[in-house]
N, C-alpha and C positions, 0 to 999 in steps of 0.2 A: 443456795450453792453458787459460788462465783464461777463464771465461765470465761474462758480465754477469748480475746477478740479474734483469734485466728481459728476458732472452732468451726468445723464443717460437719454436717451429718455424715455418719459412717456409711460407706458404700455397702450395698447388699452383699451377702456372702458369695453368691455365684460370681459377681463381678470382681470381688477381691481375689477369688481363686484364679480367675483368668489373668489378672495383673501379676499375681505371684509367679505364674508360669511364664508369662510374656511381659516382663516389666517394660515400662516406657523408657525410652532413651532419647535424649535431646541431642541432636547433631548440630554442630556449628555450620554456618553457611559455607558452601563450597564454591570454588571458582569453576569456570568452564572446564569440563574434563579434558585431559590431554589429547584424547582422540579427536576433540573438536578442532584442534589445530592441525593443519596439513601443509604440504609444500606449496599449495596455491591458496590465495584468498578465497573465502567462502561467503556467499551472499545468501542470507536467510530471508525468505520472503513467503508470501502466500502463493502457493502453486500446488497443482494436483500431484505432481511427481518431481523427483529430483532429476530434472532433465535440463541441461544447460541450454538446449536449443529452443525451449518453449518459453514464451513470455509469461510473466506473472499475471495475476488477475485482479489487482487493485492498481489504481493510477499511481499511488506513491511508490509501490514496489516496481512497477513497470518503468517508471521514469528513471529510477536509479539503476535498474538493470540495464536499460538501454544506454544510459550515460557512461557506465563503466565500459560497455562495449565500444562506444564511440571513442573513448579515451584509450582503447587498446588494452585494457586491464582484463585479463582472463580470470574468471572466477568459477568456482564450483557452486552450483545452485543447490541449496538445501531447503526443503519444505519445512515451514515452521508456523507458529501462531503467536499472537500477541502475548499470551500468558507465559510462553516459554522464552520470551526475549528479555534481554537485560533491562531495557527501558520501557517494557510493556507496550512496545509498538514495533512495527515492521516497516521497512526492512532494516537490517543491520549487517555489518561486515565483520567477520572474524579474520584478521590478517593472517598471512602465512607464518609458519613457524620461524622462518628465517628473517622476518621483519622485526628488527629490534627497535625501529622508530615507533611502531604502533603495537604494543603488546596487548592492549585491551580491545574489546569489541568497539566498533565504530557505529554510532547511531546514525540515522538518516540525516540528521542536521549537520553532520560532519563528513558525509560521504563526498561532497564536492571538494572539500579541502583535502581529503584522503586521495582523491583522484588526481588533483593537481600535484601532490607530492610524490605520486607513484607512476606518473605518466609523462611522456614527452609531447602529448597532444597540446597544440596551441589553439585554445578556444578563441574564435574571433570576438573582438570587443564590440559591444552594443551600447549605444548611448543610454545611460542609466534611466533618464526620464521616460523615453519611449518604452524601454523594457518594463519598468514598474507600472506604467499606464496600462499596457496590454496584459501584464501578468495579473493585474487586479481583476480582470474579467473572470479568471478561474475561481477566485475566492467568492466574488459577489454573485456570479451568474451560473457558471458551469458546475462547480462542486455542489451547490445546493440541489440542482436538478439531478445530478448523479446520485446523491444520497437518497433523494426521493425515489428515483427509479429502482435502485437496488434494494432498499430496505422497506419502503412504505407502500410500494405497489403490491397488493395482496398476492397476486399470482407468482411473485418472485420469492415467496417465503421458502419454498422448497429449494430454490437456488441458494439462498443464504445459508440454509442448513447444510447443504453439500459443501459450500466453499469455506465456511467459517466455524462450524460447530463440531464438537466431538461426536464419536459414533454412538454414545449413549443417548438414546432417544428420550430418556426420562427427564433430562434437564433442558431439552430443546424448547419447550414453551416458555420457560423462564428466560433463557438466553435470548430468544427471539424478541420477547417483550423489551428486554434491556437494550438490545441493538436498535430496535425501532425507536425507543425513547431517546437514546443517544443521538440517532440520526435526526429526529425531530428537533432536539435542542440545538444541534449543530446548524441545521437549516436556519433556525431563528437567529442564531448568532452571526452566521455568514451573510444572510440576506438582510438582516436588520429589520425584519418584519415579524412582529409577533403573530400576525394572522397572514397566512399565505394560502394560495390554491395551487393545485397541480398545474393548471393552465398557465398561471403566472410564472412558475418556476421554469416550465418548458419553453415558454415564449422568451424569457430572459436568456436561456441557454441558446436558443435559435439565433437571437440577435448577436450574442457574443461570438458564436461560431461564424456567422456571416461577416462580422468585423474582422475576425482572424483570417478568413478566406480572402477578403479584400486586401488585407495587409500582406499576405503571402504573394498574391498575384501569380505571375508566371515564373517566379523565382523558385529555385530548388529548395532554398532554406530561408527562414524568416530574416527580415532586415537586410536582405541581399547579401547575407554572409556567404563566404566561399565554402564553408563547411558547417556542420551542425553545431548548434549551441545548446545550452541547457534548456533554453526556451523551446527549441524543436523537440527535445525529449519530453518536455511537459505537455506540449500539444499532442504528441503521439500517444502519450499515456492515456489520454481520454479518447481520441478518435479511433484508435485501434480497438479498444474495448467496446465502443459503442457500435462500430460498423460490423457487418457480417464477417464470418470466418475469423472470429477472435478467440481468445482464451475462454470466453464465457458463452454458454449456450442459454440464451435468454428465453424464459417462458413468455415474458412480456417486456417489450423494450420501447416505451413511449419516447425515449430520447433519439431513437434512430432517425425519424423524419427531420430532426434538426440539422442533419448533415446532408440531406438530399440535394440541396442546391450548392453545396460547398465542394465543387469539383476540384478546386486547388488543394483543399485539405485532404480529399480522398487520394489525390496523386501523391501528396506529401507522405501520407501513411504508407502507400505502396512502396515508395522509394526507400524509406527508412527500414521498412520490414524486409524488403528484398536484400538490402545491403547488410543488415546486422542480425537477421534471423534466418538460418538456412532451411528451417522447416517450411514447406510449401503452405501458402494460405489455403 
């Protein structure tokens, strides 16, 4: 007997009866709901609560949260996660309803341009060579140590669960393994070392922070700028989260000693926090 190439085994009777009562319906993709747009821009980031006065708890989120404040752009803070974001990453901005220039969500890679187009803030100019040289310290030395501390220190597994995982505990072990694997692979990519040790990562971060501390010196902002630049926001996004009284309650923080001798960076963190975040440290 000939069979059709599209033949599939027939579903059992109980399952067929369920689908007769509740047939499957395929919905087309939807845009962001209309209620997602409001009179003020919204910044979606990792945070414990929708509270505009509290810093986010990842460097990438905190960097752009602070930068929008420096530029004088008032936003509503919305708690979110990577799976619920348009580009599978945070942060992103949903422009105000009245903003005809930017009708679509703004990914983190375009937030700087969005801020320039929606703010009168005049960012001081930094020589590009010096900027790129010191910016490379974050990718090569500081970010790998951050990823190790947050994801690979065993004592911080409960912290990762609280910050990034859904409430269903059933999938926590799988998600934690995936996050740890992603962190491990990112460390290899950033540090360019297939084999690394915790001590190597932490030592590299310490040397990078000491270099930044020396660069800042007694100035209020980096590169002797009269007002903050994106570089200041980048530095703050790490120093604030590593130092005590931050958005994160660390069970174990081996990165903390890397800032012990960086008194200029500690002062820089206090200055920016007091100026742009009204909640007391």
